[in-house]
PQR file of N, CA, C, O and H, with PARSE charges and radii, in Angstrom:
ATOM      1  N   MET A   1     -41.584  56.684  99.260 -0.4000 1.5000
ATOM      2  CA  MET A   1     -41.463  56.976  97.656 -0.0000 2.0000
ATOM      3  C   MET A   1     -40.641  55.254  97.432  0.5500 1.7000
ATOM      4  O   MET A   1     -39.895  54.522  98.082 -0.5500 1.4000
ATOM      5  N   LYS A   2     -41.175  55.247  96.421 -0.4000 1.5000
ATOM      6  CA  LYS A   2     -40.312  53.537  95.582 -0.0000 2.0000
ATOM      7  C   LYS A   2     -39.703  53.618  95.146  0.5500 1.7000
ATOM      8  O   LYS A   2     -39.764  54.598  94.403 -0.5500 1.4000
ATOM      9  H   LYS A   2     -41.781  55.842  95.893  0.4000 1.0000
ATOM     10  N   MET A   3     -38.532  52.832  95.055 -0.4000 1.5000
ATOM     11  CA  MET A   3     -37.692  52.572  94.635 -0.0000 2.0000
ATOM     12  C   MET A   3     -37.730  51.595  93.248  0.5500 1.7000
ATOM     13  O   MET A   3     -38.292  50.514  93.073 -0.5500 1.4000
ATOM     14  H   MET A   3     -38.482  52.036  95.658  0.4000 1.0000
ATOM     15  N   GLU A   4     -36.777  52.541  92.198 -0.4000 1.5000
ATOM     16  CA  GLU A   4     -37.257  51.521  90.906 -0.0000 2.0000
ATOM     17  C   GLU A   4     -36.328  50.544  91.099  0.5500 1.7000
ATOM     18  O   GLU A   4     -35.261  50.643  91.704 -0.5500 1.4000
ATOM     19  H   GLU A   4     -36.320  53.419  92.340  0.4000 1.0000
ATOM     20  N   SER A   5     -36.985  49.199  90.324 -0.4000 1.5000
ATOM     21  CA  SER A   5     -36.599  48.049  90.862 -0.0000 2.0000
ATOM     22  C   SER A   5     -35.080  47.744  89.797  0.5500 1.7000
ATOM     23  O   SER A   5     -34.506  46.675  90.002 -0.5500 1.4000
ATOM     24  H   SER A   5     -37.852  49.118  89.833  0.4000 1.0000
ATOM     25  N   HIS A   6     -34.772  48.241  89.225 -0.4000 1.5000
ATOM     26  CA  HIS A   6     -33.663  48.136  88.408 -0.0000 2.0000
ATOM     27  C   HIS A   6     -32.497  48.616  89.458  0.5500 1.7000
ATOM     28  O   HIS A   6     -31.516  47.969  89.823 -0.5500 1.4000
ATOM     29  H   HIS A   6     -35.239  49.109  89.059  0.4000 1.0000
ATOM     30  N   ILE A   7     -32.865  49.847  89.808 -0.4000 1.5000
ATOM     31  CA  ILE A   7     -31.644  50.599  90.876 -0.0000 2.0000
ATOM     32  C   ILE A   7     -31.760  49.498  91.751  0.5500 1.7000
ATOM     33  O   ILE A   7     -30.664  48.941  91.821 -0.5500 1.4000
ATOM     34  H   ILE A   7     -33.662  50.373  89.511  0.4000 1.0000
ATOM     35  N   ALA A   8     -32.761  48.845  92.571 -0.4000 1.5000
ATOM     36  CA  ALA A   8     -32.367  48.041  93.621 -0.0000 2.0000
ATOM     37  C   ALA A   8     -31.776  47.299  93.780  0.5500 1.7000
ATOM     38  O   ALA A   8     -31.163  47.023  94.811 -0.5500 1.4000
ATOM     39  H   ALA A   8     -33.651  49.297  92.514  0.4000 1.0000
ATOM     40  N   ASN A   9     -31.817  46.345  92.007 -0.4000 1.5000
ATOM     41  CA  ASN A   9     -31.058  45.352  91.771 -0.0000 2.0000
ATOM     42  C   ASN A   9     -29.757  45.597  91.308  0.5500 1.7000
ATOM     43  O   ASN A   9     -29.107  44.610  90.964 -0.5500 1.4000
ATOM     44  H   ASN A   9     -32.315  46.569  91.170  0.4000 1.0000
ATOM     45  N   ARG A  10     -29.272  46.642  91.231 -0.4000 1.5000
ATOM     46  CA  ARG A  10     -28.100  47.171  90.921 -0.0000 2.0000
ATOM     47  C   ARG A  10     -27.375  47.684  92.633  0.5500 1.7000
ATOM     48  O   ARG A  10     -26.251  48.036  92.991 -0.5500 1.4000
ATOM     49  H   ARG A  10     -29.801  47.443  91.510  0.4000 1.0000
ATOM     50  N   ILE A  11     -28.278  47.550  93.120 -0.4000 1.5000
ATOM     51  CA  ILE A  11     -27.006  47.852  94.673 -0.0000 2.0000
ATOM     52  C   ILE A  11     -27.006  46.824  95.118  0.5500 1.7000
ATOM     53  O   ILE A  11     -26.017  46.530  95.789 -0.5500 1.4000
ATOM     54  H   ILE A  11     -29.191  47.264  92.830  0.4000 1.0000
ATOM     55  N   VAL A  12     -28.134  45.768  94.953 -0.4000 1.5000
ATOM     56  CA  VAL A  12     -27.788  44.303  95.453 -0.0000 2.0000
ATOM     57  C   VAL A  12     -26.605  44.000  95.230  0.5500 1.7000
ATOM     58  O   VAL A  12     -25.648  43.929  96.001 -0.5500 1.4000
ATOM     59  H   VAL A  12     -28.937  46.007  94.407  0.4000 1.0000
ATOM     60  N   ARG A  13     -26.754  43.672  93.245 -0.4000 1.5000
ATOM     61  CA  ARG A  13     -25.301  43.079  93.221 -0.0000 2.0000
ATOM     62  C   ARG A  13     -24.309  44.174  93.675  0.5500 1.7000
ATOM     63  O   ARG A  13     -23.638  43.683  94.582 -0.5500 1.4000
ATOM     64  H   ARG A  13     -27.531  43.730  92.618  0.4000 1.0000
ATOM     65  N   ASN A  14     -23.950  45.378  93.446 -0.4000 1.5000
ATOM     66  CA  ASN A  14     -22.949  46.038  93.776 -0.0000 2.0000
ATOM     67  C   ASN A  14     -22.333  45.717  95.550  0.5500 1.7000
ATOM     68  O   ASN A  14     -21.221  45.616  96.068 -0.5500 1.4000
ATOM     69  H   ASN A  14     -24.495  45.777  92.709  0.4000 1.0000
ATOM     70  N   VAL A  15     -23.557  45.654  95.965 -0.4000 1.5000
ATOM     71  CA  VAL A  15     -22.944  45.238  97.669 -0.0000 2.0000
ATOM     72  C   VAL A  15     -22.607  43.430  97.427  0.5500 1.7000
ATOM     73  O   VAL A  15     -21.660  43.067  98.124 -0.5500 1.4000
ATOM     74  H   VAL A  15     -24.460  45.737  95.544  0.4000 1.0000
ATOM     75  N   LEU A  16     -23.083  42.571  96.772 -0.4000 1.5000
ATOM     76  CA  LEU A  16     -22.474  41.466  96.704 -0.0000 2.0000
ATOM     77  C   LEU A  16     -21.260  41.212  96.129  0.5500 1.7000
ATOM     78  O   LEU A  16     -20.462  40.329  96.446 -0.5500 1.4000
ATOM     79  H   LEU A  16     -23.852  42.866  96.205  0.4000 1.0000
ATOM     80  N   LEU A  17     -21.119  42.407  94.872 -0.4000 1.5000
ATOM     81  CA  LEU A  17     -19.913  41.948  94.179 -0.0000 2.0000
ATOM     82  C   LEU A  17     -18.751  42.408  95.635  0.5500 1.7000
ATOM     83  O   LEU A  17     -18.047  41.540  96.150 -0.5500 1.4000
ATOM     84  H   LEU A  17     -21.767  43.124  94.614  0.4000 1.0000
ATOM     85  N   SER A  18     -18.737  43.638  96.044 -0.4000 1.5000
ATOM     86  CA  SER A  18     -18.178  44.094  97.244 -0.0000 2.0000
ATOM     87  C   SER A  18     -17.913  43.535  98.291  0.5500 1.7000
ATOM     88  O   SER A  18     -16.855  43.908  98.798 -0.5500 1.4000
ATOM     89  H   SER A  18     -19.308  44.344  95.626  0.4000 1.0000
ATOM     90  N   VAL A  19     -18.612  42.572  98.963 -0.4000 1.5000
ATOM     91  CA  VAL A  19     -18.118  41.435  99.735 -0.0000 2.0000
ATOM     92  C   VAL A  19     -17.734  40.491  99.304  0.5500 1.7000
ATOM     93  O   VAL A  19     -17.282  39.698 100.130 -0.5500 1.4000
ATOM     94  H   VAL A  19     -19.471  42.268  98.551  0.4000 1.0000
ATOM     95  N   PHE A  20     -17.709  40.147  98.090 -0.4000 1.5000
ATOM     96  CA  PHE A  20     -17.135  39.054  97.501 -0.0000 2.0000
ATOM     97  C   PHE A  20     -15.406  39.424  97.470  0.5500 1.7000
ATOM     98  O   PHE A  20     -14.520  38.695  97.916 -0.5500 1.4000
ATOM     99  H   PHE A  20     -18.076  40.791  97.419  0.4000 1.0000
ATOM    100  N   ILE A  21     -15.256  40.559  96.913 -0.4000 1.5000
ATOM    101  CA  ILE A  21     -13.836  41.198  96.795 -0.0000 2.0000
ATOM    102  C   ILE A  21     -12.894  41.678  98.011  0.5500 1.7000
ATOM    103  O   ILE A  21     -11.675  41.822  98.101 -0.5500 1.4000
ATOM    104  H   ILE A  21     -15.976  41.151  96.551  0.4000 1.0000
ATOM    105  N   TYR A  22     -14.019  41.876  98.957 -0.4000 1.5000
ATOM    106  CA  TYR A  22     -13.516  42.117 100.494 -0.0000 2.0000
ATOM    107  C   TYR A  22     -12.743  40.780 101.231  0.5500 1.7000
ATOM    108  O   TYR A  22     -11.599  40.642 101.662 -0.5500 1.4000
ATOM    109  H   TYR A  22     -15.009  41.758  98.884  0.4000 1.0000
ATOM    110  N   ALA A  23     -13.957  39.837 101.165 -0.4000 1.5000
ATOM    111  CA  ALA A  23     -13.583  38.620 101.188 -0.0000 2.0000
ATOM    112  C   ALA A  23     -12.780  37.458 100.777  0.5500 1.7000
ATOM    113  O   ALA A  23     -12.573  36.384 101.341 -0.5500 1.4000
ATOM    114  H   ALA A  23     -14.887  39.949 100.815  0.4000 1.0000
ATOM    115  N   LEU A  24     -12.359  37.963  99.599 -0.4000 1.5000
ATOM    116  CA  LEU A  24     -11.469  36.805  99.030 -0.0000 2.0000
ATOM    117  C   LEU A  24     -10.215  36.928  98.876  0.5500 1.7000
ATOM    118  O   LEU A  24      -9.797  36.347  97.875 -0.5500 1.4000
ATOM    119  H   LEU A  24     -12.527  38.836  99.141  0.4000 1.0000
ATOM    120  N   PRO A  25      -9.249  37.605  99.648 -0.5600 1.5000
ATOM    121  CA  PRO A  25      -8.259  37.896 100.303  0.2800 2.0000
ATOM    122  C   PRO A  25      -8.087  36.577 101.053  0.5500 1.7000
ATOM    123  O   PRO A  25      -7.274  35.680 100.830 -0.5500 1.4000
ATOM    124  N   VAL A  26      -9.046  36.661 102.004 -0.4000 1.5000
ATOM    125  CA  VAL A  26      -9.172  35.996 103.280 -0.0000 2.0000
ATOM    126  C   VAL A  26      -9.559  34.595 102.956  0.5500 1.7000
ATOM    127  O   VAL A  26      -8.896  33.691 103.466 -0.5500 1.4000
ATOM    128  H   VAL A  26      -9.706  37.390 102.185  0.4000 1.0000
ATOM    129  N   LEU A  27     -10.237  34.400 102.421 -0.4000 1.5000
ATOM    130  CA  LEU A  27     -10.580  32.792 101.402 -0.0000 2.0000
ATOM    131  C   LEU A  27      -9.640  32.512 100.700  0.5500 1.7000
ATOM    132  O   LEU A  27      -9.442  31.297 100.682 -0.5500 1.4000
ATOM    133  H   LEU A  27     -10.775  35.133 102.007  0.4000 1.0000
ATOM    134  N   LEU A  28      -8.904  33.133 100.055 -0.4000 1.5000
ATOM    135  CA  LEU A  28      -7.582  32.136  99.619 -0.0000 2.0000
ATOM    136  C   LEU A  28      -6.346  31.833 100.524  0.5500 1.7000
ATOM    137  O   LEU A  28      -5.565  30.895 100.361 -0.5500 1.4000
ATOM    138  H   LEU A  28      -9.066  34.120 100.069  0.4000 1.0000
ATOM    139  N   MET A  29      -6.284  33.035 101.768 -0.4000 1.5000
ATOM    140  CA  MET A  29      -5.144  32.630 102.853 -0.0000 2.0000
ATOM    141  C   MET A  29      -5.755  30.981 103.260  0.5500 1.7000
ATOM    142  O   MET A  29      -5.138  29.917 103.303 -0.5500 1.4000
ATOM    143  H   MET A  29      -6.919  33.797 101.900  0.4000 1.0000
ATOM    144  N   LEU A  30      -7.143  31.272 103.512 -0.4000 1.5000
ATOM    145  CA  LEU A  30      -7.196  29.981 104.198 -0.0000 2.0000
ATOM    146  C   LEU A  30      -6.949  28.562 103.650  0.5500 1.7000
ATOM    147  O   LEU A  30      -6.452  27.535 104.111 -0.5500 1.4000
ATOM    148  H   LEU A  30      -7.645  32.136 103.476  0.4000 1.0000
ATOM    149  N   LEU A  31      -7.569  28.974 102.329 -0.4000 1.5000
ATOM    150  CA  LEU A  31      -7.509  27.827 101.405 -0.0000 2.0000
ATOM    151  C   LEU A  31      -5.971  27.211 101.253  0.5500 1.7000
ATOM    152  O   LEU A  31      -5.664  26.019 101.229 -0.5500 1.4000
ATOM    153  H   LEU A  31      -7.973  29.809 101.955  0.4000 1.0000
ATOM    154  N   THR A  32      -5.070  28.401 101.155 -0.4000 1.5000
ATOM    155  CA  THR A  32      -3.480  27.912 101.126 -0.0000 2.0000
ATOM    156  C   THR A  32      -3.116  27.153 102.673  0.5500 1.7000
ATOM    157  O   THR A  32      -2.537  26.074 102.799 -0.5500 1.4000
ATOM    158  H   THR A  32      -5.320  29.369 101.175  0.4000 1.0000
ATOM    159  N   PHE A  33      -3.470  27.765 103.450 -0.4000 1.5000
ATOM    160  CA  PHE A  33      -3.405  26.734 104.979 -0.0000 2.0000
ATOM    161  C   PHE A  33      -4.032  25.661 104.939  0.5500 1.7000
ATOM    162  O   PHE A  33      -3.393  24.658 105.258 -0.5500 1.4000
ATOM    163  H   PHE A  33      -3.941  28.642 103.347  0.4000 1.0000
ATOM    164  N   TYR A  34      -5.226  25.526 104.610 -0.4000 1.5000
ATOM    165  CA  TYR A  34      -5.975  24.148 104.529 -0.0000 2.0000
ATOM    166  C   TYR A  34      -4.907  23.202 103.225  0.5500 1.7000
ATOM    167  O   TYR A  34      -4.644  22.094 103.692 -0.5500 1.4000
ATOM    168  H   TYR A  34      -5.745  26.341 104.351  0.4000 1.0000
ATOM    169  N   PHE A  35      -4.472  23.335 102.228 -0.4000 1.5000
ATOM    170  CA  PHE A  35      -3.654  22.631 101.443 -0.0000 2.0000
ATOM    171  C   PHE A  35      -2.413  22.492 101.560  0.5500 1.7000
ATOM    172  O   PHE A  35      -1.851  21.510 101.076 -0.5500 1.4000
ATOM    173  H   PHE A  35      -4.686  24.235 101.849  0.4000 1.0000
ATOM    174  N   THR A  36      -1.771  23.415 102.201 -0.4000 1.5000
ATOM    175  CA  THR A  36      -0.231  23.071 102.660 -0.0000 2.0000
ATOM    176  C   THR A  36       0.067  22.357 103.724  0.5500 1.7000
ATOM    177  O   THR A  36       0.995  21.603 104.016 -0.5500 1.4000
ATOM    178  H   THR A  36      -2.228  24.213 102.594  0.4000 1.0000
ATOM    179  N   GLY A  37      -1.532  22.981 104.610 -0.4000 1.5000
ATOM    180  CA  GLY A  37      -0.943  22.173 105.964 -0.0000 2.0000
ATOM    181  C   GLY A  37      -0.143  23.129 106.999  0.5500 1.7000
ATOM    182  O   GLY A  37       0.297  22.631 108.035 -0.5500 1.4000
ATOM    183  H   GLY A  37      -2.286  23.594 104.373  0.4000 1.0000
ATOM    184  N   GLN A  38       0.059  24.606 106.694 -0.4000 1.5000
ATOM    185  CA  GLN A  38       0.463  25.580 107.453 -0.0000 2.0000
ATOM    186  C   GLN A  38      -0.002  25.868 108.689  0.5500 1.7000
ATOM    187  O   GLN A  38      -1.222  25.821 108.532 -0.5500 1.4000
ATOM    188  H   GLN A  38      -0.298  25.010 105.852  0.4000 1.0000
ATOM    189  N   ARG A  39       0.253  26.193 110.060 -0.4000 1.5000
ATOM    190  CA  ARG A  39      -0.407  26.785 110.698 -0.0000 2.0000
ATOM    191  C   ARG A  39       0.539  27.672 111.487  0.5500 1.7000
ATOM    192  O   ARG A  39       1.086  27.333 112.536 -0.5500 1.4000
ATOM    193  H   ARG A  39       1.244  26.231 110.187  0.4000 1.0000
ATOM    194  N   PRO A  40       0.713  29.151 110.718 -0.5600 1.5000
ATOM    195  CA  PRO A  40       1.558  30.083 111.103  0.2800 2.0000
ATOM    196  C   PRO A  40       1.133  30.324 112.824  0.5500 1.7000
ATOM    197  O   PRO A  40       2.070  30.294 113.621 -0.5500 1.4000
ATOM    198  N   TRP A  41       0.048  30.504 113.231 -0.4000 1.5000
ATOM    199  CA  TRP A  41      -0.341  30.978 114.637 -0.0000 2.0000
ATOM    200  C   TRP A  41      -0.120  30.047 115.397  0.5500 1.7000
ATOM    201  O   TRP A  41      -0.563  30.199 116.535 -0.5500 1.4000
ATOM    202  H   TRP A  41      -0.714  30.528 112.583  0.4000 1.0000
ATOM    203  N   GLU A  42       0.916  28.252 114.982 -0.4000 1.5000
ATOM    204  CA  GLU A  42       1.093  27.840 116.187 -0.0000 2.0000
ATOM    205  C   GLU A  42       2.729  27.827 116.761  0.5500 1.7000
ATOM    206  O   GLU A  42       3.179  27.472 117.850 -0.5500 1.4000
ATOM    207  H   GLU A  42       1.276  28.129 114.058  0.4000 1.0000
ATOM    208  N   LYS A  43       3.312  28.302 115.698 -0.4000 1.5000
ATOM    209  CA  LYS A  43       4.601  28.844 115.552 -0.0000 2.0000
ATOM    210  C   LYS A  43       4.765  29.626 116.802  0.5500 1.7000
ATOM    211  O   LYS A  43       3.759  30.204 117.212 -0.5500 1.4000
ATOM    212  H   LYS A  43       2.946  28.590 114.814  0.4000 1.0000
ATOM    213  N   LYS A  44       6.322  29.786 117.754 -0.4000 1.5000
ATOM    214  CA  LYS A  44       6.538  30.429 119.065 -0.0000 2.0000
ATOM    215  C   LYS A  44       7.126  31.616 117.931  0.5500 1.7000
ATOM    216  O   LYS A  44       7.515  31.446 116.775 -0.5500 1.4000
ATOM    217  H   LYS A  44       7.140  29.316 117.421  0.4000 1.0000
ATOM    218  N   PRO A  45       7.028  32.837 118.723 -0.5600 1.5000
ATOM    219  CA  PRO A  45       7.860  33.818 117.949  0.2800 2.0000
ATOM    220  C   PRO A  45       9.189  33.954 118.265  0.5500 1.7000
ATOM    221  O   PRO A  45       9.450  33.888 119.466 -0.5500 1.4000
ATOM    222  N   VAL A  46      10.370  34.180 117.267 -0.4000 1.5000
ATOM    223  CA  VAL A  46      11.562  34.268 117.723 -0.0000 2.0000
ATOM    224  C   VAL A  46      12.093  35.401 117.906  0.5500 1.7000
ATOM    225  O   VAL A  46      11.752  36.421 117.306 -0.5500 1.4000
ATOM    226  H   VAL A  46      10.158  34.233 116.292  0.4000 1.0000
ATOM    227  N   PRO A  47      13.234  35.308 118.995 -0.5600 1.5000
ATOM    228  CA  PRO A  47      13.044  36.543 119.516  0.2800 2.0000
ATOM    229  C   PRO A  47      14.148  37.546 118.804  0.5500 1.7000
ATOM    230  O   PRO A  47      15.077  36.997 118.212 -0.5500 1.4000
ATOM    231  N   ALA A  48      14.108  38.589 118.824 -0.4000 1.5000
ATOM    232  CA  ALA A  48      14.586  39.623 118.059 -0.0000 2.0000
ATOM    233  C   ALA A  48      16.388  39.171 118.126  0.5500 1.7000
ATOM    234  O   ALA A  48      16.898  38.359 118.897 -0.5500 1.4000
ATOM    235  H   ALA A  48      13.353  39.035 119.305  0.4000 1.0000
ATOM    236  N   ALA A  49      16.939  39.829 117.271 -0.4000 1.5000
ATOM    237  CA  ALA A  49      18.775  39.311 117.294 -0.0000 2.0000
ATOM    238  C   ALA A  49      19.177  40.885 118.084  0.5500 1.7000
ATOM    239  O   ALA A  49      18.849  42.034 117.789 -0.5500 1.4000
ATOM    240  H   ALA A  49      16.525  40.489 116.645  0.4000 1.0000
ATOM    241  N   GLN A  50      20.024  40.332 119.196 -0.4000 1.5000
ATOM    242  CA  GLN A  50      20.555  41.365 119.798 -0.0000 2.0000
ATOM    243  C   GLN A  50      21.921  41.877 118.840  0.5500 1.7000
ATOM    244  O   GLN A  50      22.743  41.192 118.231 -0.5500 1.4000
ATOM    245  H   GLN A  50      20.290  39.398 119.436  0.4000 1.0000
ATOM    246  N   GLY A  51      21.808  43.178 118.960 -0.4000 1.5000
ATOM    247  CA  GLY A  51      22.900  43.925 118.153 -0.0000 2.0000
ATOM    248  C   GLY A  51      23.998  44.025 119.258  0.5500 1.7000
ATOM    249  O   GLY A  51      23.602  44.422 120.353 -0.5500 1.4000
ATOM    250  H   GLY A  51      21.140  43.734 119.455  0.4000 1.0000
ATOM    251  N   SER A  52      25.079  43.778 119.151 -0.4000 1.5000
ATOM    252  CA  SER A  52      26.658  43.566 119.131 -0.0000 2.0000
ATOM    253  C   SER A  52      26.946  45.436 119.732  0.5500 1.7000
ATOM    254  O   SER A  52      26.477  46.431 119.181 -0.5500 1.4000
ATOM    255  H   SER A  52      25.401  43.456 118.260  0.4000 1.0000
ATOM    256  N   LYS A  53      27.788  45.413 120.909 -0.4000 1.5000
ATOM    257  CA  LYS A  53      27.736  47.059 121.482 -0.0000 2.0000
ATOM    258  C   LYS A  53      29.311  46.746 121.054  0.5500 1.7000
ATOM    259  O   LYS A  53      30.169  47.620 121.178 -0.5500 1.4000
ATOM    260  H   LYS A  53      28.170  44.604 121.357  0.4000 1.0000
TER
END
């Protein structure tokens, strides 16, 4: 059974839109790191503050 072309086109459009929406936050984060020069993965973790007893 052959799918109608307008339905196939709609499916492709929806898939591309979904991938774009999913990837947009990651792309924006990488662009922010690039332009600001931040490298949060290079920082050493700060030990948790010890509560006084």
